[in-house]
Backbone as a ProteinNet text record, in pm:
[ID]
protein_1_A
[PRIMARY]
MGLARGRLEDAGIEIMIKNEFAGTGFPPYNEGAQIWVLHDEDKEVAEKILSNVNKVEISGD
[TERTIARY]
3676.8	3616.5	3507.3	3435.5	3325.2	3369	3482	3532.3	3575.5	3646.7	3690.9	3571.5	3473.9	3353	3284	3268.4	3201.4	3272.8	3404.4	3480.7	3468.9	3477.6	3466.7	3326.2	3226.2	3088.3	3057.4	3111	3091.9	3153	3259.2	3325.8	3256.5	3150.2	3076.7	3140.6	3228.7	3297	3217.1	3179.7	3104.9	3202	3170.5	3256.7	3175.1	3245.9	3187.6	3280.1	3224.6	3302.4	3293.6	3408.2	3413.1	3464.8	3411.5	3454.4	3438.5	3335.6	3318.4	3313.8	3252.9	3238	3326.2	3422.9	3515.8	3630.6	3722.1	3838.9	3834	3723.1	3711.1	3708.3	3706	3698.6	3835	3835.3	3958.3	3984.4	4112	4142.6	4054	4007.5	4033.7	3932.4	3862.3	3754	3793.8	3922.6	3965	4029.4	3993.6	4044.3	3988.9	4068.2	4021.7	3928.6	3865	3774.1	3852.2	3790.1	3851.1	3755.3	3811.5	3733.1	3763.2	3661.2	3676.7	3614	3692.3	3643.1	3582.3	3457.7	3385.4	3421.8	3474.2	3506.6	3654.3	3724.3	3868.6	3907.1	3823.8	3856.9	3855.1	3799.6	3795.4	3912.4	3995	4099.5	4197.4	4249.1	4348.6	4291.6	4172	4109.1	4083.7	4038.1	4011.5	4140	4249.6	4377.3	4419.8	4400.1	4434.3	4347.8	4220.2	4128.9	4169.1	4194.6	4227	4362.3	4453.9	4584.9	4572.5	4465.9	4444.8	4351	4291.4	4192.3	4255.2	4374.6	4435.5	4516.9	4528.9	4601.5	4509.2	4560.8	4482.5	4542.2	4455.9	4500.5	4458.4	4553.4	4524.9	4552	4451.8	4469.7	4446.1	4515.8	4500.9	4540.5	4530.7	4565.2	4714.7
-9572.2	-9442.1	-9414.8	-9518.8	-9500.8	-9452.4	-9506.1	-9464.7	-9318.1	-9280.1	-9141.1	-9047.6	-9083.9	-9001.7	-8985.7	-9095.9	-9092	-9003.4	-9015.7	-8934.5	-8785.8	-8751.1	-8609.9	-8556.6	-8632.7	-8588.6	-8578.9	-8671.4	-8664.3	-8537.2	-8488.5	-8366.4	-8240.8	-8259.6	-8145.8	-8084.3	-8158.8	-8108.4	-8150.6	-8052.9	-8081.7	-8125.4	-8239.9	-8294.4	-8335.6	-8360	-8416.1	-8529.4	-8643.5	-8756.5	-8757.3	-8748.8	-8756.1	-8893.2	-8947.4	-9076.5	-9189	-9181.3	-9278.6	-9422.6	-9444	-9580.2	-9606.9	-9519.7	-9537.7	-9627.9	-9649.1	-9728.4	-9868.4	-9903.5	-10037	-10037.1	-9918.2	-9910.2	-9896.1	-9868.3	-9847.7	-9698.6	-9659.9	-9516.2	-9453.7	-9335.7	-9242.7	-9253.7	-9364.4	-9377.6	-9455.2	-9467.6	-9548.3	-9467	-9340.9	-9260.1	-9312.1	-9299.1	-9339	-9234.6	-9272	-9180.8	-9065.1	-8949.5	-8830	-8767.7	-8723.5	-8650.1	-8502.9	-8424.3	-8280.4	-8213.2	-8132	-8054.3	-7926.1	-7898.4	-7788.4	-7649.9	-7642.3	-7511.4	-7506.6	-7407.6	-7395.7	-7395.3	-7336.9	-7327	-7463.8	-7566.4	-7700.6	-7788.5	-7738.1	-7820.6	-7878.7	-7797.2	-7845.6	-7953	-7930.2	-8028.3	-8157.6	-8146.3	-8264.8	-8344.5	-8276.1	-8345.4	-8420.2	-8360.5	-8427.9	-8551.7	-8537.7	-8651.6	-8763.7	-8728.9	-8830.7	-8895.7	-8823.6	-8883.2	-8992	-8990.2	-9089.6	-9203.1	-9194	-9293.7	-9431.8	-9440.3	-9571	-9623	-9546.4	-9592.9	-9681.6	-9790.7	-9885.3	-9894.4	-9883.1	-9898.4	-10035.9	-10107.5	-10237.7	-10228.7	-10260.6	-10258.3	-10398.6	-10428.6	-10560.8	-10558.5	-10671.3	-10681.6	-10692.7
-15784.5	-15806.7	-15703.6	-15665.2	-15572.4	-15435.5	-15386	-15256	-15258.9	-15364.7	-15378.3	-15386.8	-15466.7	-15480.5	-15345.2	-15273.8	-15145	-15043.8	-15036.7	-14941.6	-14974	-15102.4	-15140.8	-15114.1	-15149.6	-15126.8	-14977.9	-14897.6	-14752.1	-14694.1	-14758.1	-14712.6	-14766.7	-14844.9	-14899.5	-15022.5	-15087.1	-15206.8	-15329.1	-15410.4	-15532.2	-15640.7	-15702.6	-15806.4	-15927.6	-16035.7	-16156.5	-16198.3	-16233.8	-16281.7	-16433.8	-16499.4	-16646	-16684.9	-16790.2	-16845.3	-16743.2	-16661.6	-16553.4	-16604.2	-16716.3	-16767.1	-16887.5	-16909.6	-17021.1	-16976.9	-17065.8	-17033.6	-17091.4	-17153.4	-17208	-17359.8	-17419.5	-17564.5	-17628.8	-17754.1	-17828.8	-17840	-17858.7	-17872.7	-17978.7	-17964.9	-17855.1	-17742.2	-17732.2	-17635.1	-17510.1	-17483.2	-17370.1	-17258.4	-17247	-17137.1	-17005.6	-16900.3	-16767.9	-16709.3	-16601.6	-16532.6	-16470.6	-16463.6	-16406.5	-16306.6	-16194.1	-16095.1	-16112.8	-16134.6	-16149.3	-16027.2	-15959	-15845	-15901.5	-15868.8	-15932.1	-15879.5	-15757.8	-15700.4	-15664.3	-15718.5	-15697	-15549.7	-15466.8	-15324.1	-15254.1	-15318.1	-15260	-15304.5	-15394.3	-15455.8	-15353.7	-15264.2	-15168.3	-15076.1	-15026.8	-14938.3	-15015.3	-15138.6	-15221.1	-15243.5	-15269.4	-15289.9	-15164.2	-15048.8	-14922.8	-14901.6	-14928.1	-14912.4	-15007.6	-15133.3	-15232.2	-15205.9	-15145	-15115.8	-15010.1	-14931.5	-14827.8	-14867.8	-14984	-15025.1	-15039.6	-15094.5	-15118.3	-15000.9	-14894.2	-14776.6	-14694.1	-14649.1	-14571.5	-14431.9	-14333.3	-14194.8	-14146.8	-14087.7	-14032	-13882.8	-13805.9	-13662.4	-13608.7	-13504.3	-13446.3	-13300.6	-13238.7	-13097.2	-13077.6
[MASK]
+++++++++++++++++++++++++++++++++++++++++++++++++++++++++++++

């Protein structure tokens, strides 16, 4: 969650994290964390950023 938050905030996208510390309790308190984009006009850019968060680039000689 921290990497995604950092990338979005670095891009100037305002977000809200819901259930950030949830996921360890019993139903109905075990929902995972959610990233909410606060401005509709930022949605497409946020989706592009988040689609690249889990991709890893390995470079070598």
